[in-house]
C-alpha positions as CSV (number, residue, x, y, z in Angstrom):
1,M,-0.1,0.1,-0.3
2,N,2.8,2.4,1.1
3,R,4.9,1.8,-2.1
4,V,1.3,2.5,-4.1
5,I,1.3,5.6,-2.1
6,I,4.2,6.7,-3.1
7,I,4.2,6.1,-6.8
8,A,0.7,7.8,-6.9
9,L,2.4,11.1,-4.9
10,I,5.5,11.3,-7.9
11,L,3.1,11.2,-10.9
12,V,1.5,13.6,-9.5
13,L,3.8,16.0,-9.1
14,C,5.3,15.0,-11.9
15,W,2.6,16.2,-13.8
16,S,2.9,19.2,-11.6
17,C,5.6,19.7,-13.1
18,K,4.8,19.3,-16.1
19,E,2.0,21.6,-15.7
20,Q,4.6,24.4,-14.5
21,Q,6.5,24.0,-17.4
22,Q,4.3,24.6,-20.1
23,K,5.4,27.0,-22.7
24,N,3.5,29.2,-24.2
25,T,3.4,30.1,-27.9
26,K,4.3,33.3,-28.8
27,L,3.5,35.5,-32.0
28,S,3.8,38.7,-32.7
29,G,4.7,41.3,-35.4
30,K,3.0,44.5,-37.5
31,V,-0.1,45.1,-38.2
32,F,-2.8,48.3,-37.8
33,G,0.3,50.9,-37.9
34,T,1.1,49.6,-35.3
35,S,2.0,46.0,-33.5
36,F,0.3,43.0,-32.0
37,S,1.5,39.6,-29.7
38,V,-0.1,37.2,-28.7
39,A,1.7,34.6,-26.3
40,Y,-1.3,31.5,-25.3
41,N,-1.4,27.7,-24.3
42,D,-0.6,25.5,-27.4
43,E,1.7,24.4,-29.5
44,V,0.1,25.2,-33.1
45,D,1.5,28.6,-35.2
46,Y,-1.8,30.1,-35.7
47,Q,-0.3,32.9,-36.9
48,K,-1.7,32.7,-40.7
49,Q,-4.8,32.1,-39.4
50,F,-3.7,35.9,-37.8
51,D,-3.0,37.5,-40.4
52,S,-5.8,37.0,-42.5
53,L,-8.0,37.3,-39.7
54,F,-6.5,40.7,-39.8
55,H,-6.5,41.1,-43.6
56,V,-10.4,40.8,-43.2
57,I,-11.3,43.1,-40.7
58,N,-8.8,46.2,-42.1
59,K,-10.8,45.5,-45.4
60,S,-14.0,45.7,-43.4
61,L,-13.0,48.7,-40.7
62,S,-9.5,49.8,-42.2
63,T,-9.8,54.0,-43.6
64,Y,-6.4,53.4,-44.3
65,Q,-7.0,51.5,-46.9
66,T,-8.9,52.8,-50.5
67,D,-10.8,49.5,-51.2
68,S,-12.0,48.5,-47.4
69,D,-15.9,48.7,-47.2
70,I,-15.7,51.8,-44.9
71,S,-13.9,53.8,-47.7
72,K,-15.9,53.4,-49.5
73,L,-19.3,53.8,-47.8
74,N,-17.1,57.3,-47.1
75,R,-17.0,58.2,-50.7
76,N,-20.5,56.3,-51.6
77,E,-19.7,53.8,-54.1
78,N,-20.6,51.5,-51.2
79,N,-23.5,50.9,-48.6
80,T,-22.7,47.0,-47.9
81,I,-20.9,46.0,-44.6
82,D,-19.3,42.7,-43.7
83,D,-20.4,40.5,-40.1
84,H,-17.2,42.7,-38.4
85,F,-19.2,45.5,-39.4
86,A,-21.9,45.0,-37.9
87,R,-20.5,44.7,-34.5
88,V,-18.5,47.1,-34.2
89,F,-21.3,49.5,-35.4
90,D,-24.2,48.5,-33.2
91,A,-21.3,47.8,-29.7
92,S,-21.0,51.7,-31.4
93,K,-24.3,52.6,-30.8
94,E,-24.7,51.6,-28.0
95,I,-22.4,53.4,-26.7
96,F,-22.6,56.7,-28.6
97,K,-25.9,57.2,-26.7
98,L,-25.0,55.8,-22.8
99,T,-22.1,58.5,-23.3
100,N,-24.6,60.8,-24.7
101,G,-23.0,61.6,-27.9
102,A,-19.1,61.6,-26.3
103,F,-18.3,58.4,-28.4
104,D,-18.8,59.3,-32.1
105,P,-17.4,57.8,-35.6
106,T,-19.2,60.3,-37.4
107,I,-16.4,62.9,-36.1
108,G,-13.9,61.5,-39.1
109,N,-14.5,65.3,-41.2
110,I,-13.4,66.8,-37.8
111,V,-9.8,64.6,-36.8
112,N,-8.7,64.6,-40.9
113,A,-9.3,68.6,-40.6
114,W,-7.0,68.5,-38.5
115,S,-4.3,66.2,-39.3
116,F,-4.8,63.5,-37.7
117,G,-6.6,61.7,-39.5
118,A,-6.4,59.2,-42.8
119,D,-6.9,61.8,-45.2
120,K,-5.5,64.9,-45.8
121,A,-6.1,68.0,-43.4
122,I,-8.0,71.3,-44.7
123,K,-5.8,73.8,-45.0
124,N,-5.9,77.6,-43.3
125,L,-8.8,75.7,-40.9
126,D,-10.9,77.7,-39.5
127,S,-14.5,78.1,-36.9
128,L,-16.2,78.9,-40.0
129,K,-15.3,76.1,-41.7
130,I,-15.1,73.8,-38.8
131,D,-18.8,75.1,-38.7
132,S,-19.2,73.4,-41.6
133,L,-18.0,70.2,-41.3
134,M,-20.4,69.5,-38.0
135,Q,-23.6,69.6,-39.3
136,Y,-21.7,65.7,-41.2
137,V,-21.2,65.1,-37.4
138,G,-23.6,62.4,-35.5
139,F,-23.9,59.2,-34.7
140,N,-27.4,59.5,-35.2
141,K,-27.7,60.0,-38.4
142,V,-26.9,56.5,-39.7
143,E,-28.9,53.7,-39.3
144,R,-28.3,50.2,-40.0
145,I,-30.7,47.8,-42.0
146,G,-28.9,44.9,-41.6
147,H,-26.1,44.9,-43.7
148,V,-26.5,48.4,-45.2
149,I,-25.6,51.7,-44.0
150,K,-28.1,54.8,-44.6
151,K,-26.7,58.4,-43.6
152,E,-28.0,61.0,-43.9
153,P,-26.7,63.0,-45.2
154,T,-24.7,61.3,-47.4
155,N,-21.7,63.8,-47.2
156,I,-21.0,61.8,-43.4
157,Y,-17.7,60.3,-42.7
158,L,-17.8,57.2,-40.6
159,E,-14.0,55.9,-38.5
160,F,-14.0,53.5,-35.8
161,N,-10.4,53.8,-35.6
162,A,-11.2,54.8,-31.5
163,I,-12.8,51.3,-30.7
164,A,-11.4,49.0,-34.1
165,K,-8.0,48.1,-32.6
166,G,-10.0,47.0,-29.6
167,Y,-12.5,44.7,-31.6
168,A,-10.0,43.1,-33.8
169,V,-8.3,41.7,-30.0
170,D,-11.7,40.6,-28.7
171,V,-11.7,39.1,-32.8
172,I,-8.6,37.2,-32.0
173,G,-9.6,36.2,-28.4
174,E,-13.1,34.6,-30.0
175,F,-10.7,32.5,-32.7
176,L,-8.5,31.3,-29.4
177,E,-11.2,30.4,-27.9
178,S,-12.0,28.7,-30.9
179,K,-9.6,26.4,-30.3
180,K,-10.8,25.6,-26.6
181,I,-7.4,28.0,-25.9
182,K,-8.5,29.1,-22.7
183,N,-4.8,30.5,-21.4
184,Y,-4.2,33.4,-23.4
185,L,-2.7,37.1,-23.9
186,V,-4.3,39.3,-27.2
187,E,-1.6,42.6,-26.9
188,I,-3.2,45.2,-30.5
189,G,-0.9,48.5,-30.2
190,G,-1.7,48.7,-25.7
191,E,-4.7,47.0,-25.7
192,I,-4.7,43.6,-24.1
193,R,-7.7,41.1,-23.2
194,V,-6.7,37.7,-20.9
195,R,-8.5,34.8,-20.9
196,G,-7.0,31.7,-17.7
197,I,-3.6,32.0,-16.5
198,N,0.0,32.8,-18.1
199,K,0.7,28.3,-17.5
200,E,4.6,29.2,-18.7
201,K,4.9,30.6,-14.9
202,N,2.1,29.6,-13.5
203,T,0.7,33.4,-12.4
204,Q,-2.0,35.2,-13.7
205,W,-1.9,37.9,-16.4
206,K,0.6,40.9,-15.6
207,V,0.1,44.3,-17.5
208,G,1.1,47.6,-17.4
209,V,-0.2,51.6,-17.3
210,E,2.3,53.4,-19.1
211,T,3.5,57.0,-17.3
212,P,3.6,60.0,-19.2
213,H,5.7,61.6,-21.3
214,F,5.4,63.6,-23.8
215,D,9.3,63.3,-25.6
216,G,8.0,59.7,-26.5
217,K,9.9,57.7,-23.7
218,Q,8.1,54.7,-22.4
219,S,8.0,53.7,-18.4
220,I,5.5,51.5,-16.9
221,L,3.6,53.2,-14.0
222,K,2.1,50.9,-12.4
223,S,2.0,46.8,-13.4
224,I,-2.1,45.2,-12.0
225,N,-3.4,41.7,-12.5
226,L,-6.0,41.0,-15.1
227,K,-7.8,37.8,-14.9
228,D,-10.6,37.3,-17.5
229,A,-10.8,41.0,-18.7
230,A,-9.3,42.8,-21.6
231,M,-8.1,46.4,-20.6
232,A,-7.6,49.0,-22.9
233,T,-6.2,53.4,-22.2
234,S,-6.2,56.2,-24.4
235,G,-4.5,59.2,-23.4
236,T,-2.8,62.8,-25.1
237,Y,0.3,62.8,-24.5
238,R,1.5,60.9,-27.4
239,K,-0.6,61.5,-30.2
240,F,-1.1,65.3,-30.3
241,K,-0.2,67.8,-32.3
242,V,1.6,71.6,-31.0
243,D,-0.1,75.6,-32.9
244,K,2.0,78.6,-33.9
245,D,1.8,80.1,-30.1
246,G,2.9,76.7,-28.7
247,N,-0.5,75.0,-27.2
248,R,-0.8,71.4,-27.8
249,Y,-4.4,70.0,-29.0
250,S,-5.0,65.4,-29.0
251,H,-6.4,63.9,-31.6
252,I,-9.5,62.6,-29.0
253,F,-12.3,65.7,-29.9
254,D,-15.9,66.8,-28.8
255,A,-18.3,66.0,-31.4
256,K,-20.7,68.7,-29.8
257,T,-17.7,71.2,-30.3
258,G,-15.3,70.2,-33.2
259,Y,-13.0,70.8,-31.2
260,S,-10.0,69.3,-28.7
261,S,-10.8,68.2,-25.7
262,K,-10.3,70.5,-22.9
263,T,-9.2,68.5,-20.0
264,N,-6.5,68.4,-17.7
265,L,-6.6,64.0,-18.0
266,L,-3.2,62.7,-19.9
267,S,-4.3,59.2,-20.2
268,I,-8.0,57.3,-18.9
269,S,-6.8,53.1,-18.8
270,V,-10.0,50.4,-18.7
271,I,-10.8,47.8,-17.4
272,A,-14.3,45.7,-19.4
273,D,-15.5,42.1,-20.6
274,D,-14.1,42.8,-23.7
275,C,-11.1,45.0,-25.3
276,M,-14.3,46.9,-27.9
277,T,-15.7,48.6,-25.8
278,A,-13.2,48.9,-23.3
279,D,-11.0,51.0,-25.9
280,A,-14.0,52.9,-26.8
281,Y,-15.0,53.3,-23.6
282,A,-11.6,54.7,-22.8
283,T,-12.0,57.3,-25.7
284,A,-15.2,58.7,-24.7
285,F,-13.8,59.7,-20.8
286,K,-10.7,61.2,-22.4
287,A,-14.1,63.8,-24.0
288,M,-16.1,63.7,-20.5
289,G,-13.5,64.5,-18.1
290,I,-13.4,64.0,-14.5
291,D,-16.4,65.0,-13.3
292,K,-19.0,63.1,-16.4
293,I,-16.5,60.2,-15.6
294,K,-17.4,59.5,-12.2
295,V,-20.7,60.3,-12.7
296,F,-21.0,57.9,-15.0
297,L,-19.1,55.0,-13.9
298,R,-22.1,55.4,-10.4
299,E,-24.0,54.1,-13.3
300,H,-21.6,51.7,-14.6
301,P,-20.0,49.5,-12.0
302,E,-18.8,46.7,-14.5
303,L,-16.2,49.4,-15.9
304,K,-13.3,50.5,-13.6
305,V,-11.2,52.7,-14.6
306,F,-7.4,54.4,-14.4
307,L,-6.9,58.2,-15.2
308,I,-3.8,59.8,-14.7
309,F,-4.3,63.7,-15.4
310,E,-2.4,66.9,-13.8
311,N,-2.9,69.3,-10.7
312,D,-3.3,73.6,-10.3
313,K,0.7,72.0,-10.0
314,K,1.3,70.9,-13.6
315,E,2.3,67.6,-11.6
316,F,0.8,64.3,-12.0
317,E,-1.9,62.8,-10.0
318,T,-4.1,59.5,-10.6
319,L,-7.3,58.2,-9.3
320,A,-8.4,54.7,-9.3
321,L,-11.9,54.2,-10.1
322,N,-14.7,51.1,-9.3
323,N,-12.1,48.8,-7.7
324,F,-8.9,49.4,-10.0
325,P,-7.3,46.8,-9.3
326,E,-4.0,48.0,-7.0
């Protein structure tokens, strides 16, 4: 009997060692004008499948590709869409309504006018030109009927850049789950989705929140454990422009005014169940400001938020809301 017990214990210990020594497959590369990395607990290399999914999403949603569905729609050459477009459209419409228009994918004409978008900027931009473009802003002017998009006026320019990366992260995550992979991390341009644990280290997945640096440097302000959730971050400290008077303005615009959001927020990190939702809210909160974010989150405990902002002394301060992990 003792010998049987000893053999059983050896088998358990060997199995435990095998579990702890499992290696993740790690794939990385360039996509959507940024980088991606994926780590998952399986030996199969899915790089070709990832590339195929990235291609399909680009063909549907990229305003930087002239032959994409959204580019054709913006030129009024075609108004039919695929399932990817429909999913992103519906999620955007819901968040547009919940945030009272703070998240608005029809801001594209304004973004382009300020030289932040895919198209050429308008020269000698002034308030009259901004006002003329505002007639084409308002996601309530666009509707989906099956796989057809209706927009009125027809010059409305749609762009889903504030949600598409997060959606792509979810698509890769869902693909891995379809292959029965329960432990993975997917990251595209800093937007992250994780499930299970890091089997290679036998620990929870650890992700970082960056310290804002206007000079392009990178450093981590805090690290957190993330489990079965997604996180996205939106900030003004990397993508901004400086006018002739030295004023800095961000790439996130107020859909009600057509101008860059005036706020002391530097970085917003949002944790949600899926990355598409986290990505969209991170952008919306940048336009809303701290006080409105606090009010909004009282009604949405499912969202965890970490803010980095400048106080009156131009010093960094942080604020964790809805139990954002320490």
